[in-house]
C-alpha positions as CSV (number, residue, x, y, z in Angstrom):
1,M,-15.6,-16.5,-15.4
2,E,-15.2,-18.6,-12.9
3,D,-13.8,-17.9,-9.6
4,L,-13.4,-21.8,-7.9
5,A,-11.6,-22.7,-11.4
6,H,-8.4,-20.7,-9.5
7,G,-9.4,-20.9,-6.2
8,T,-11.9,-22.2,-2.9
9,R,-14.7,-20.7,-0.6
10,D,-15.4,-21.5,2.8
11,K,-18.9,-22.7,4.5
12,R,-19.6,-19.1,4.5
13,G,-18.4,-17.8,1.7
14,H,-15.5,-16.5,2.0
15,W,-12.9,-17.2,-1.1
16,R,-9.0,-18.2,-1.0
17,P,-6.2,-18.6,-3.8
18,N,-5.4,-22.2,-5.2
19,K,-1.8,-21.0,-5.3
20,P,-0.2,-19.5,-1.7
21,L,1.9,-17.1,-1.6
22,V,5.9,-16.9,-1.8
23,G,7.0,-14.8,1.5
24,V,10.5,-14.0,0.2
25,A,11.6,-12.7,-3.2
26,P,13.5,-14.6,-5.1
27,I,15.9,-11.5,-5.1
28,Y,17.4,-13.1,-2.2
29,A,18.1,-16.4,-3.2
30,L,21.4,-17.5,-2.1
31,P,23.0,-19.0,-4.0
32,P,21.5,-16.3,-6.3
33,Q,19.1,-18.1,-9.6
34,P,18.7,-15.5,-12.0
35,L,16.1,-17.7,-14.0
36,K,14.0,-17.1,-11.5
37,V,14.3,-13.7,-10.6
38,L,13.6,-12.7,-14.8
39,R,10.6,-14.7,-14.6
40,W,10.2,-11.9,-10.9
41,L,10.3,-9.2,-13.4
42,P,7.8,-8.5,-14.4
43,E,5.1,-9.2,-11.6
44,Y,7.9,-7.0,-10.3
45,L,7.4,-4.1,-12.2
46,F,3.9,-4.8,-13.6
47,P,1.3,-3.1,-13.8
48,W,1.5,-1.3,-10.2
49,N,4.9,0.0,-10.6
50,T,4.8,1.4,-13.7
51,L,2.2,2.2,-13.5
52,F,3.6,4.9,-10.7
53,A,6.7,5.2,-12.4
54,L,4.2,6.9,-15.0
55,S,2.1,8.6,-13.0
56,A,5.0,10.2,-11.4
57,V,7.1,11.4,-14.8
58,L,4.2,12.9,-16.5
59,Y,3.3,14.9,-13.5
60,T,6.8,16.2,-12.8
61,I,6.8,17.2,-17.0
62,F,3.0,18.5,-16.4
63,I,2.0,19.8,-13.1
64,V,5.3,19.9,-11.0
65,P,5.6,24.5,-10.4
66,P,8.9,25.2,-12.1
67,V,11.9,25.6,-10.1
68,E,11.6,29.5,-9.6
69,T,8.1,29.2,-8.3
70,V,9.1,26.9,-6.0
71,Q,12.1,28.1,-4.4
72,V,9.3,30.3,-2.3
73,V,5.8,28.6,-0.7
74,A,3.4,30.2,-2.2
75,W,-0.5,29.1,-1.7
76,G,-0.8,29.4,-5.5
77,W,1.3,26.5,-6.1
78,V,0.9,24.7,-3.1
79,L,-3.2,24.6,-3.7
80,W,-2.1,23.6,-7.3
81,L,-0.4,20.2,-6.3
82,L,-3.8,19.9,-3.6
83,A,-6.3,20.0,-6.6
84,C,-4.0,17.6,-8.1
85,N,-3.2,15.3,-6.6
86,A,-7.3,15.0,-5.0
87,I,-8.1,14.7,-8.3
88,G,-6.0,12.2,-9.3
89,V,-6.9,9.7,-6.6
90,F,-10.2,10.5,-6.9
91,L,-10.3,9.5,-10.7
92,F,-7.9,6.5,-9.4
93,Y,-9.8,5.1,-6.4
94,G,-13.6,5.7,-8.3
95,A,-12.8,3.7,-11.3
96,F,-12.0,1.5,-8.7
97,E,-15.4,1.6,-6.0
98,L,-18.1,2.2,-9.5
99,R,-17.2,-0.7,-10.8
100,L,-16.1,-3.2,-7.6
101,Y,-18.3,-2.0,-5.7
102,L,-20.8,0.8,-6.7
103,Q,-21.9,-1.3,-9.9
104,R,-20.7,-4.8,-8.8
105,A,-19.6,-5.9,-11.6
106,Q,-18.3,-9.0,-11.3
107,Q,-20.4,-9.4,-8.3
108,G,-19.1,-11.8,-5.8
109,R,-16.3,-13.4,-8.3
110,F,-13.0,-13.7,-6.6
111,K,-13.6,-11.4,-3.5
112,Y,-12.4,-12.6,-0.8
113,N,-15.5,-11.5,1.7
114,P,-19.0,-12.5,0.6
115,A,-20.2,-9.1,1.9
116,F,-19.8,-5.5,0.4
117,P,-19.9,-3.0,3.1
118,A,-22.4,-0.7,2.0
119,D,-24.2,-4.1,2.7
120,S,-23.9,-3.4,6.3
121,P,-24.2,-0.4,8.5
122,N,-21.9,0.0,11.9
123,K,-21.6,2.5,13.8
124,T,-17.6,2.1,13.9
125,F,-17.5,4.5,11.4
126,W,-18.4,7.5,11.1
127,F,-22.4,8.1,10.0
128,G,-22.5,3.9,10.0
129,S,-20.5,3.9,6.8
130,Q,-17.4,2.4,5.6
131,T,-17.2,4.2,2.3
132,R,-17.6,7.6,4.1
133,E,-15.7,8.2,7.0
134,C,-13.0,6.6,4.6
135,I,-13.1,9.2,1.9
136,L,-13.8,11.9,4.3
137,R,-10.5,10.9,6.0
138,T,-8.8,10.2,2.4
139,F,-9.7,13.7,1.0
140,L,-9.8,15.8,4.9
141,S,-6.0,14.4,6.1
142,G,-4.6,11.6,3.8
143,V,-4.7,14.3,0.1
144,P,-3.4,17.1,2.7
145,V,-0.6,14.8,4.8
146,W,1.2,13.7,0.4
147,T,1.0,17.6,-0.7
148,A,2.3,19.0,2.6
149,I,5.4,16.6,2.1
150,E,5.4,17.5,-1.3
151,V,6.0,20.9,-0.7
152,G,8.1,20.7,1.2
153,M,10.5,18.1,-0.2
154,L,10.1,19.7,-3.8
155,W,10.7,23.7,-1.8
156,A,14.1,22.1,0.1
157,Y,15.2,20.3,-4.0
158,A,14.8,24.4,-5.6
159,N,16.8,25.4,-2.5
160,G,20.1,23.1,-1.9
161,I,18.7,21.3,0.7
162,A,17.8,18.1,-1.0
163,P,20.6,17.3,-2.6
164,W,18.9,17.1,-7.0
165,L,21.4,14.8,-9.1
166,G,20.5,15.5,-13.3
167,W,19.4,13.1,-15.2
168,A,21.8,13.9,-17.7
169,D,25.2,13.4,-15.9
170,H,23.9,10.9,-13.5
171,P,21.5,8.6,-15.9
172,I,22.4,5.1,-14.4
173,W,21.9,5.9,-10.9
174,L,19.1,7.3,-10.9
175,A,17.6,4.7,-13.3
176,V,18.0,2.3,-10.4
177,L,17.4,4.9,-8.4
178,M,14.0,4.4,-9.8
179,F,13.9,1.3,-10.2
180,L,14.7,1.2,-6.2
181,V,12.1,2.6,-4.8
182,P,9.1,0.5,-4.7
183,V,12.0,-1.4,-2.4
184,I,12.5,1.4,-0.4
185,H,9.3,1.5,0.3
186,E,8.5,-1.2,0.9
187,A,11.5,-1.3,4.4
188,H,9.9,2.4,5.0
189,F,6.3,0.4,5.5
190,Y,7.5,-2.5,7.2
191,C,9.4,-0.6,9.3
192,I,6.1,2.4,10.1
193,H,3.7,-0.6,10.3
194,R,4.8,-2.7,13.0
195,L,5.5,0.5,15.2
196,I,2.1,1.2,15.2
197,H,0.9,-1.7,15.5
198,V,2.7,-0.7,19.1
199,P,-0.3,-1.2,21.8
200,V,-1.0,2.5,23.3
201,L,-0.1,3.6,19.2
202,Y,-2.8,1.1,18.2
203,K,-4.9,1.9,19.7
204,W,-4.8,5.8,19.1
205,V,-3.5,5.4,15.8
206,H,-3.7,2.5,13.7
207,S,-6.6,1.5,14.6
208,V,-8.4,3.8,12.8
209,H,-7.2,2.2,9.9
210,H,-7.9,-1.0,10.9
211,N,-11.2,-0.9,11.4
212,S,-12.0,-1.1,7.8
213,V,-11.8,-5.7,8.1
214,N,-13.6,-5.7,5.4
215,P,-11.4,-3.4,2.5
216,S,-12.8,-1.4,-0.4
217,P,-10.6,0.6,-2.5
218,W,-12.1,4.0,-0.8
219,S,-9.5,1.8,2.6
220,S,-6.6,2.4,1.1
221,L,-6.0,6.3,2.4
222,S,-8.7,5.6,5.6
223,M,-5.8,6.5,7.8
224,H,-5.5,8.8,11.5
225,T,-3.6,11.9,10.7
226,V,-0.4,11.2,11.9
227,E,-0.3,7.4,10.6
228,H,-0.6,9.5,7.5
229,I,2.3,11.7,8.8
230,L,4.4,8.4,8.8
231,Y,3.1,6.8,5.7
232,F,3.9,9.7,3.4
233,S,7.0,10.8,4.7
234,V,8.5,7.8,3.0
235,A,9.5,11.5,0.5
236,L,11.5,12.0,3.3
237,W,14.4,10.1,2.8
238,Y,15.4,11.7,-0.6
239,L,17.1,14.4,1.6
240,I,19.7,11.8,2.0
241,I,19.7,9.7,-1.1
242,P,20.6,11.8,-3.6
243,S,18.3,11.9,-6.4
244,N,15.4,13.5,-8.1
245,P,12.6,14.8,-7.7
246,M,10.7,13.0,-10.3
247,I,12.4,10.3,-7.9
248,M,10.7,11.5,-5.0
249,V,7.3,11.8,-6.4
250,F,7.4,8.6,-7.5
251,A,8.0,7.4,-4.1
252,L,4.3,9.5,-3.2
253,H,2.6,7.7,-6.0
254,R,3.9,5.0,-5.1
255,A,2.4,6.0,-1.1
256,G,-0.4,7.4,-2.2
257,Y,-1.7,5.7,-5.6
258,G,-0.3,2.7,-3.9
259,A,-2.3,1.6,-1.3
260,I,-5.0,0.4,-2.9
261,P,-3.7,-3.3,-4.8
262,G,-4.0,-4.5,-1.2
263,H,-7.1,-2.5,-0.1
264,F,-9.1,-4.3,-3.2
265,G,-10.6,-7.2,-1.4
266,F,-11.1,-8.7,-4.9
267,D,-8.1,-11.3,-6.1
268,K,-8.3,-10.8,-10.2
269,M,-10.4,-8.1,-11.5
270,E,-13.0,-8.9,-14.6
271,L,-11.8,-7.9,-17.9
272,G,-14.3,-10.2,-20.4
273,R,-16.0,-13.3,-19.7
274,D,-12.2,-15.2,-20.1
275,R,-9.2,-12.7,-18.6
276,A,-8.4,-11.2,-15.7
277,V,-5.6,-9.4,-14.6
278,D,-3.7,-10.0,-10.6
279,L,-4.8,-7.3,-8.2
280,H,-2.0,-8.5,-5.9
281,A,-4.2,-7.6,-3.1
282,Y,-4.4,-10.8,-1.1
283,A,-1.0,-10.1,1.3
284,H,-2.6,-7.2,2.9
285,Y,-6.4,-9.1,2.9
286,L,-4.8,-11.3,5.0
287,H,-3.6,-8.6,7.4
288,H,-6.4,-6.4,7.6
289,K,-8.5,-10.1,8.4
290,Y,-5.9,-11.0,11.3
291,F,-3.9,-8.3,12.1
292,E,-0.7,-9.4,13.0
293,V,0.6,-11.0,9.8
294,N,2.0,-10.3,6.7
295,Y,3.2,-6.6,7.9
296,G,4.6,-6.1,4.2
297,D,4.1,-7.3,1.1
298,G,6.6,-9.4,0.6
299,L,9.3,-7.7,-1.2
300,M,11.9,-7.9,2.2
301,P,11.7,-10.6,3.5
302,F,10.8,-9.5,7.0
303,D,7.8,-11.4,7.2
304,A,9.9,-14.6,7.1
305,L,12.0,-13.7,9.0
306,F,10.0,-13.1,11.8
307,G,7.5,-15.4,11.4
308,T,5.0,-13.0,10.4
309,F,4.3,-15.1,7.1
310,H,0.8,-16.1,6.3
311,D,1.0,-17.7,2.6
312,G,-2.8,-17.9,2.7
313,T,-3.0,-21.5,3.4
314,A,-4.4,-23.9,6.0
315,E,-1.4,-24.8,6.6
316,G,-0.6,-21.5,7.3
317,D,-3.5,-21.0,9.6
318,R,-2.5,-23.7,11.7
319,L,1.5,-21.8,11.8
320,M,-0.6,-18.5,13.1
321,Q,-2.5,-20.8,15.6
322,E,-0.1,-21.8,17.2
323,R,1.7,-18.3,17.6
324,F,-1.1,-16.8,18.9
325,Q,-1.7,-19.7,21.4
326,Q,2.4,-19.4,22.5
327,K,1.9,-15.5,22.8
328,K,-1.0,-15.9,25.0
329,Q,1.0,-19.0,26.7
330,Q,3.9,-16.4,27.4
331,R,1.5,-13.2,28.6
332,K,0.3,-16.2,30.7
333,T,3.6,-17.1,32.5
334,P,4.6,-15.0,35.2
335,T,9.0,-13.3,35.4
336,A,11.1,-14.8,37.4
337,P,11.8,-12.3,39.9
338,I,15.3,-11.0,39.7
């Protein structure tokens, strides 16, 4: 498939899509624009949010132990959940890593940065390998933190600490909440993301994740443990929002499995000679590339409101550079004495 029919490459081989990113979802438009919202809904639902909702349903039905079991924390069921989460991450992340980065099935087509991390050993990473460090951080910290929060929340539901609503009694509210899980995730992610860009937290915590300037699937959960705790704490909102364990599991799957779309490093994944699926990776790729843009993915309007949105175009580059120059000038300007 010809990627230059959908984008352009600069002199260094960096690819960008022709279509600019949209900074604000149409659900915030005033006056309301229902037709635009209807056209936007499939993009919101498919493929990722529907996939992660389905995985949460199946996980809750077939993996989560009975309520009587989770009332008491015991190694048996805790290790069972840890193993299931680890296997799920290995299979899901590994499938994309295998196709795009090991087999290189579509070579560099639709790849934003033409380089492949494995081709350039880097002393910044453990063992000089971005992929090895990312895998280790995912399984030594990311999956255990994810599982620990999941265990705590299931225990809280089983013991009446988290408000548990049944689907039979509250189908409409729970269906609406299921629909809004990605919105809650985006709001939570934006807030903790801005927090860990505070210089001291960035230096000691978030810089671990940003070492992957050229991200690949295993970069998705390659974080400092403090960031893992903040990131997966999105599930703790359901200690105060009346919900159901399935909703909480969806929130964790949206965080755990949902980290991968922004880190593919590719704009599209080819499904054949003439077909490809949009991976929705460009907004977060720009954040990894420029550090101070696109703290969210556009579902919440915060980047547009606070001037940190980058639409991926040359004009977006210009506006970003203007903002950087203004910040630099402000730092140089002495503060007037009081």
